[in-house]
N, C-alpha and C positions, 0 to 999 in steps of 0.2 A: 503494499499499499504507499503510496507516494505522501510523503510529510508533506503537508499544506497547513497554515499559518498565516492570517494575515496579520502583522504587527501592527497593533492599535497605537495612536497618538506618535506615530514613527517622527514627522516633522516637532513637531512642540517638544517630543524627548533630544532630538538632536541641537535640535535652538538653545536648550535647557542647558544640556552637557557642555555646549559653546569645547566642543574637541578642539587640539590645534594640531598641527603633524608633530613626529612624534611623538606624543602621548603614550601613555600604559595604560589601558582601558579594558575594565573588566566587565564580562558578561554573563552575571550569575546563572540567567535563565536560557539558556543559549537558544534552545529550541531547536527550529530548522535556519538560526541565524538569520532572521528578517532584520534585526535594528541593527545586530554586527555588520550586516553588510555595509548598510549605509554607512555606520561608523567609520569602515576600515576606509571610504573614501576621503575622509578626514584626518585619519590617523596616516595617511601616507606609508613610502618604504623605510620610512625610520620609525613607524608607530608598532606597538604589540597589541598584538590582542589575546586576551585571556578566557576563553568560552566555558565554562562550566554549565553541566547539566548529568542528573540521575540516569534520565534515560538514554540508552544505548541507542535507540532508533533518532535521536533526536542530533547525538551526535556524529551520527555516521553521516546521515543529512545533510548536518552544517558544516563537515570538512569537505562533501561534497559542494554545495552551493557556496564556498569561503574559499574556493581556488585559486580563485583570483585577487585575493586581499596580498596585496606587496609587502607587507612588514611580517614580524614574527608573529606567529598563530601558536597557540597550547590549546587543546582542547581536551577537557581533563573530565573522566567521570565521578562526579562527587557533589555531594550536597551545598549549595549554596551558604548554607551555615558554616563549612568548616573552611570560607575561604582566604582564612588566616594560613592555614595548615597550607592549603595548596598554593598561594604565594610564595611560604618561605621553601616549599620544595621546589619552584622555580626560581627561586633564589631573587625574587622581586620584593624590596623593601617597601616601595610607595608606589601609589597608582597616583592616576590622574581623573579618573573619570571611573564609574560604576552603572550598570544599571540591574535593577530587579523587576520582571515582567511576571506578574504574577498570576498571569491567565493562565487555564490550561487551555493546551492547543488543540486546533481542530481536528489535527491528526489524531490526537488521543481520543478526544469526544467520539470523533467518527468511526473509530478503529471497533471493529464489533468485538473483539478479542478482550479489548482492555478494559472493561464495565464501568466508562465514566459517565457514561449517558443513558439518562432514566427514558430514552426514546428508543435505544435499540435492546434486545435482549442478547445478553453476554453473561460470561461467568464473572461472577461477583467478585472484581481484582481490584480495581483504583490505585495500584500502585504505581508512584514515576518509578520506582528504581523495580525492575521484575525481577530485580537476582535476590533478594531477600526480603524478610520484615513481615510484619503480619499482611493481610489482604481483609477486603471488605467483606466477604464471606466469616473470617474469622471472628472481627467486630460484632457483625450480626448475630451469631449463632452460639459466642462464647461469650459475650458482656453480660454481667448481670443485669436485671431490668432498670436499677437504678442508672448503672453505668451508661446503658443504652438513651436515658432520658436522659442525663447529664449530657452524653454528645450531641443529640439532638436539639438539646432546648439552648446547650453554651454556643454550637459552632453552625448550628443551623440557624438558630433565633427562631424555631418554630414555635410556633403558640401549641399546635396539639402534640405536644414530643409526647406528652405521659400516654396519651391513647396511642399514639403508633408505637411506643416501645413495647407496652403491654401487647398490644396486636401480634406483632414480632414475636415476642415469649412465648404468646401462644399457639401460634402456628408453628414456630419449629420443635415446639413438644410433639408435632406429628410427625413432623419431617424436618430433616435439613435445608435451610434456606441456601440456593446455591447460583441463583441464576438475578438478574437485573430485572428482568420481567415478573417474576415471584417476588421481590420485595416491593414492587410498585404495586402488584395488585393489593399487598396486606397493606401497605401505604394509602390508597386508595380506599381501602375499606376503613380504615382508622379516620379518616377526615373527613366531617358530617358531609352532605350533598352540598348543602348553602355555602360551605367556604370552599367548596373545589368549583364551585361556578365562579368563583371572582379569584382573582391576582394569577399569580405564575401556575405552571403545574404543582399539581401537590405533592410530586417527589423532589422537586427542586430543591429544597432545601433540605431534608433528609440527605439526598445524595451529597450537598456540601458537607454538612454536616461529619458524613462517614470517610469523606476523601480526604478532610483537613485532619481526621483523626489517625487515619491509615497511614500518613506522609508526615506527620508530628509537625502539619505546617508553620503553626503558629509560634512556638517554641524556636521552632528554625527560620524564622522569618525576624524576631527578636535577636537570636543570637547573630544573624546573619549583618543587621543594620547597625548594631554594634560595632562587629567587625570591620567591617565597611567605614565605618566613620574611622577607626583608629589608623588603618593602612592608607587614608587619602593623603596627599600630598598638602601644604598649605595653596588654596587655591583649587583644589581637585572638586569635583562636583559629585551628587550621588542620587540618581533617579529610580524614582519607585514607581510604578505602577498597579495600582492594588483596583478588587472586580467586587469587594465588598467590604461591610463596615466594620468588623472585626480586625482585619488586614488595615485598614486607613487609619483605623484608630490606633493599633500599634505604632505605626508611621509615626504619624500625627503627634503623639507625647513623645518619641524620643528626640526627633526632630526639635520639640518647645522645648523640651527639659537641657539639650545641647545647645541652645541658644542661649539658655536663661537656667542655669543650674544652681543660680543661687538660692541658700536656704534661709536667709535672714528672714527675720518679720518685717514686714512690708511696711510697717511703720517706723523702723530705723533709719536714719538718715545717710549712714552710709554702709556699704556692704563690706561685711569682718569675718564671712565664713572663707573667702579666699577662693571661692570656685570660681573658674575664667568661662566663657563661653568656649563652644569648641566648632559652632556650625552657624550660618547664617542662611534662613529661609529663601530661597529665590523667588519661591510663588506664596505666598499666605495662605490662600484657597485653592484647593486642588485645581488642576486643568481635564477640563473634562472634552467628551468628542464634539466636534464640529456639526452642524444638521449635516453635511455633505458626507462624512466620516461614518456616522448614524445611519445614512442613509444605503452606505455602501458596506457596510460591515455592522449588522446590529448586535454580533456580539460586543461593541465597543460599548454599548448603552451605558454599562455600570463601571467601566473605568475612570480610577481618580489618579492623576499624575503630579507628587507630590518633588520636588529638588531642591536641594539644599547645598549649601558650599562651604567647604571646611576652611577656615579662618587660621 
């Protein structure tokens, strides 16, 4: 299956990163290399691209798609949360720009064997890295009811989390739940008919929640943002594209804290805690897709771009 993914907020991201020729650039969610291909044109023959992804198919596609890039290129199979270790292995002390695009690629969503989509029947997998770790089938069948409710409520922000968890547990007593189709039918049965008639697909939030749990996405995101700030050179920029409120909240709060780390009482006339800002937010409000991009790529609808610069 061909690796397809339309890079969201491409021009806005490149403009915000403000990459110069000869820069060292890290794409922590390389995918098929869409953002990286555009970045390569700005890096030039003296630049360095470090592409990180846990998905072997994505790395293979990116190596092919980025063969034209004139500078140094490194393709690394790892989690973006381990960016410090990756750079240390490559003997790269500092970087000038970095990107995290946290969307699931069209290839992953549409691949019938990956189990990310509630629109196609597939094995319950949802792993970004298929070489190991727990699967969606493990979560659905082996978490107790309280754990399932927590995952669906906290990561999916699903109001019917308790009912969905209860219906899953009841169904799996009869037989193990193995496919996306089976899970979708259970969710539909759990969500009241009146709620199913409004808003997004009834399984959307639960599938999101299980995917986040399987891939430990929120903890890895927080780890990656802090690590990338550490390795940015002064003047270097970090761009992050999120697709739901949990991700955006983590990025927003870290950026705010790094820009204003002072812990002194607000009525104190001068700062005595000694904590100095490390970041300057390039945009206070998140950048979202234009009307034209929305019409061309509906999956960009929930994308939010935040950019910060190292001081």
